[in-house]
N, C-alpha and C positions, 0 to 999 in steps of 0.2 A: 570423627566424621559422623553426620547425622544418618540415621538408619532410614530405610525405605520400607514402607508398608505394603510388602509383597511376599507372598509365600514362595519357598523354595520349589515347591511343586510346579508352581506356574512359571517361574523363572527359568530353571533348568529341569525340565520334567523327567529326563531320562536318568539322571544320577542315582536317585534312590532306588528305583527299580532294578537297575543294572547290579548295584551292590547287593540288593536283597536276594536276587536270582542267583548271583555268584555264590554268596554264602549258602544259600539253600542247596545248590548242586553239591558243594563241597562237603556240606554236613551230611547230606543223604548218602554221598559216595563213602564217606568215612564210616558211617553206621552200617551200611550193607557190607562193606569190606572188612569190618571189625577193626578198624584203625581208631583207637581211642574209645571213649565212652560217650555216646551220643544218646540223649533222651528224646527220642523221636516225637513224642507228643508234646513236650514242652518246646522242643526246637521248632517243629513245624507250626505249632500254634502261635509262638512268638513271631515268626516270619509272616504268618498269614495276618496277624494283628497289625504288623508294620504296613503291609500292603493296604490294609482297610483304613489305618490312619492317614496314609498318603491320599487314598481316595476320598476320604471326608474332606480333607484340606483342598482337594482339587474342586470339589463341589461347593464347599462352603469355607474358602479361605479366611484366615484371620484378618480383621481389619484394624486399622490404628497402629501405632508405633509402641512396641513394648506393652501391648494390652494384655489382660490376663488370659485370654484365649491363647495368645501366642505362648505365653509362659506355661500353661497347662499342657499344650501340644508338645513343647520342647521336653517338659518333665516326663511325659508319657512315653515319648520316643527314646529318651535315655533309659527309662525303667525297662522297656522292651529289649533294648540293646543288652542290658545285664542279663535279662532272662534268657535271651537267645545264647549269649556268650557261656552262660552256666551250663547250657544244655548242649552245647556244640563239641563233638569230640575232635573235630579237624583243627580247632584253634584259629581258623580263619575269620571267625565272626568278630574278632577284635577290631577288624577294618571297618566295622559299622560305626565305631566311635569318631571316625573322621567326619561322620555327618553331623556331629553335635555343632561344632563351630560353624560348619557350612550352613546348616539350618538357622543358627542363631544370627548369623550375618544379616540375613534379609529382614529379621524383625527387630534386632537390637543394635545393629551397626558393627563397625569394625573393631572398636575397642573391647565389647563384649566377646566378640568371636575370637579375637586373639587370645583373651584371657581364658576362654573355655578350651581353646586348642592346647594352651600350655597346661590346663588342668588335666585334660585327657591324657597328654604325654606324661605328666607326672604320676597319673594313676596307673598307667600302663607300666611304667618304670617300677612303681610300688608293687604292682602285681608280680613282676619278674623277681624282685627281691624277696617276696614273701613265698612264691611258689617254686622258684628255680634258684636254689642256692649257687653262687658263683656263676650266674648266668653270663657275666661278662667275659668269662673265659671260653664261652662257646660261641665259635664264629657264626653258627646258624642263628643263635638267638640274638646276637648283636645285629646280624643282617636284617632279621625281621623287625627289630626295633627300629633300625634306621629307615627301613621301608615305611614303617608306620609314620614316622615323623615327616618323611617326604610326602606321604598321602595327606597329612594334615596341611602342610604348607600348600600343596596343590589344590585342595578343596577350598581353603581360604582364598587362594588367588582366584580360583574359578568363580567363587561367590562374588568377590570384589569386581571381577570383569562384568558378571551378569548384572550386578547393581548399577555399575557405570553405564553399561549399555542401556538399561532401563531408564536411568536418568537422562541419558543422551536422547532417548526416543521422546521422553516426556518433554524435554526442552525443545525438541524439534517440532512437536505437535503444538507446543505453545507459541513458537515462532510462526508457525504456519497460521494459527489463529490471529496473532498480531498482524501478519502480513495481509491476511484476508480483511482485517478491519482496516488497515492503512489503505488497501486497494479500495475499499468502499468509500473511505474519506476522499481519496483522490478522484474516484468517479463522481463523487458528489461535487467537489470543488470544480472538476472540469465541467460538469453539466452546468453549474452556476456561471463559470466563465463564458461558456457557450451561450447560455440565455442572455447574458449582458451583451455579448458580442452581436447576437442576432437583434437584440432590442436597439442597440446603437445603429445597426445597418437599416433596421425598418424605419427608425426616426429619421436617419441621415438621407436615405434614398427616397422611400415612399413619402415621409413627411415633407421633404422638399418639393417634390412634384405636386403633391395634394395642396400644399400652400399656394402654389403657382395657380393651381386651378380655382382655389377659393378667391384669390385676388382677381383673377381674370373674369370669374363669374360676378363678382362684385362690381367690377368695372362695366361688364355688359348690363347689369340691372341699372347702374347709374346713368348709363348713356342710351337706354332703350328707347326714351321719348326724345331726348335732346338730340342725339346723333345715332340713328338706327345703323348706319354703316359702321360706325366705331363699334357699337354694340355687337354686331355680327362678327366683326374681326376678333374681338375679345372671346366670343364664344368659340370660334375657330381655334384661336390660340389655346383655350382651355382643353378643347378636344385634343389638340397635338400633345399638350402636357400629360393628359390622362393616357394617351398612347404611349408616350415616354415611359410613364410609370409602370404600364403593363410590360413594355419591353424590358424594363429593369427587373421586373419579377421573373420573367422568362430567362434573362441573363443570369440572374442569381441561381435559379435552379440548374442551369447548365454548368455554372461555375462549381456547384456542389458536387458535379458528377465528373468533372474533368478539371485538370490544372489550368488555371487562368493564364492569359497571356501577360508578358511583363507590363506593369503599370508605369505609365509616363505621366508625371505631374503636369508637365508643361502643355500637353495635349489635353489632359482632363480638365485643367483649369480654363484653357482657351474655349473648350466646348462649354464649360459652365458659364463663363462670361457671355458667349454668344446666344446662350438660351435666354438671357435676361433681356435681350434687344427686341425679343418678339412683340411685347406689349408696349414698349416705348415708356413705361411708367417710371422706371429706375434706370439711370445711366450708370453703367459698371465699367470700370476700366481696369486693365491688368497690366502690371509691370513686372517682368520676370528677368532676373540676372543671375548669373553663375551656371554651373553645371551640376545637374542633379545625378549624374552618374556617380556610383560609389555610395550612394545613400540607399538604406534598406527599404524594402516595401513598407514596413510599419511607420517609418519616419515620413514617407511620401503620402501614406494614407491619412495619417493624423493631420498633416498640412492641408490635404484637399478637404477633409471633412470639417476642418475649421473654417476654411473658406466658404464651403457651402453653407454651413451653420450661420456664419456672419451675414452672408447675403440674404439668407432666408429671414433672419430676425430683422434686419434692415427694411425689408420689403413688407413684412407681415405686421410687425409691431411698432417699428420706430418711424413709420411714414417717411422714409428717407427718399430723396430724390437723386442723390449721387452716392455712389459707393466705389472706393478705390481699393484695389487688391494689389498688394506688392509682395513679391517673393524673392529673397535674396539667399544664395548659396555661397559660402566661402570656406576656408580652411577650418575655421572654428566651429561652424555648424550651420543650420538652416534657420531662416527667419521669415515668418509670415505676418503681414499686417493687413487688416481689414478695418477701414475707416469709413464712416457714413456721416451724413449731415442731418440725421434724424432727431428724434426727441430725447434720445438718450435712454439708458437702462435705469429703471427704478432701483434705489438701494435695497439690496437684500432679495432681488428678484432674480433667481437663476433656475431655469427650467431643466427638463431632462436633456435638451440639446446641449447646454453649456456643461452639464455634468458629464455627458458622454465625450465631449470635446476634451475635458480635462483628463478623463480616464485614458483616452487615446494618447494624449501627449505624454502622460505619466508612464505609460507602458513603453513609449518610445524613448524614455529618459529626459523628456523636456518639461516645459511649464507653460502655463496660460496666464496672461495678464490682461486685465480689462480696465480701460480708463474711460469713464462715462460720467455724465451728469446731465440733469434737466436742461434741455435747450442747447447742449454743447456737442451733440452727437456721440458716438461710441467708437473707440478705437480698440480693436481686438489684436493682441500680439501673441503669437506663438513662437517659442524659440526651442530648438532642439539641438543639443551639441552633437558634433560629429563624433561617431564612435566606430571601433574597428570590428566589434562583435556584430554578427549577422542576426538579424530578428526576422521572424516569419509571421505573416498575417494569415488567418485561416481563409480570408477572401479578400480580393482587391476591390476597390470602387470603380465604378465605371465613368469614364470621361467621354469627351467627344470623339476620342480616338476609336473607341470600341463600342459606343452606342450612341443614341441620339439625343441623350441629355442627362 
């Protein structure tokens, strides 16, 4: 298992001081009570040096994995353990050696820690062999040795738990950073999608009405001298179209602040066609068949916007005199056709309106087809298959049913 570059003092800061304090208390008691031989200066100095070493590591922890500062620190700690154990008359100081694998785990990993635990156990057994003949026949000695091995196992397990907890926290922090990055990307994509939606709505709503205003004003200019009455009517119609555009803007603001009313394609298209009769320049007819109930707002919106764009293009660019709009709903899906008798669409000429129309149709799962040629008019067809999944639009277009144009 790879090691983690973190000092034991920072990971489990209370383990070493607790053991140092316990050994110090036992050694002082043994020395004052005359139990065993305790060399106070060496003993207390060694414990003080261990406390100082932990403090240095706390303030300046070793960096890197198995780096030389970590090696020096571990060797210094082992040397101090030997000094304290040699000066301790209580014999409890051998418990300090359980800190060797515990400390090594954080800098060198599990394998080194387990190997050092085995080495510490072997050294203690060797010490018993050299210092206490037939120690294995003494129940107290055997019990102490077993407790030492239990301490080794527990400290290694504690170190492993601390390392895994640290790794888990590091992974969690990394996950939080990735989540924040993903959230920023989602926000950016959402903002881009919203900008595209607003651009389509501005083009389809305001663009439609402003096109009508331009056409009517051009008509008024052309008839200003020939037929002042017709010119005046065109100006009045342009004024009404401008008012409708203003009403659309106000309605859009209200829609953003509240849930819009259910959108009905039939009434919206009827209102759109009625609007074209104001100036009498283009004759627009509507044929509607089938039941729009059961189709989601995204599909109905895509069809309405396509009809709006087709009529606008026929009036503004194709110089058409007749436009027919046909909508059919059946079990397989919805189909909209807008045909005119204008000059046709030049090859390779598709503006923002047609781009927005294709985007809306694709979002609804449909497609757009255009059949056009010079002098043959244009036939725009939008088909959207019927689906069971619900789609939601951020806003619905306004038809005759809920505004004036």
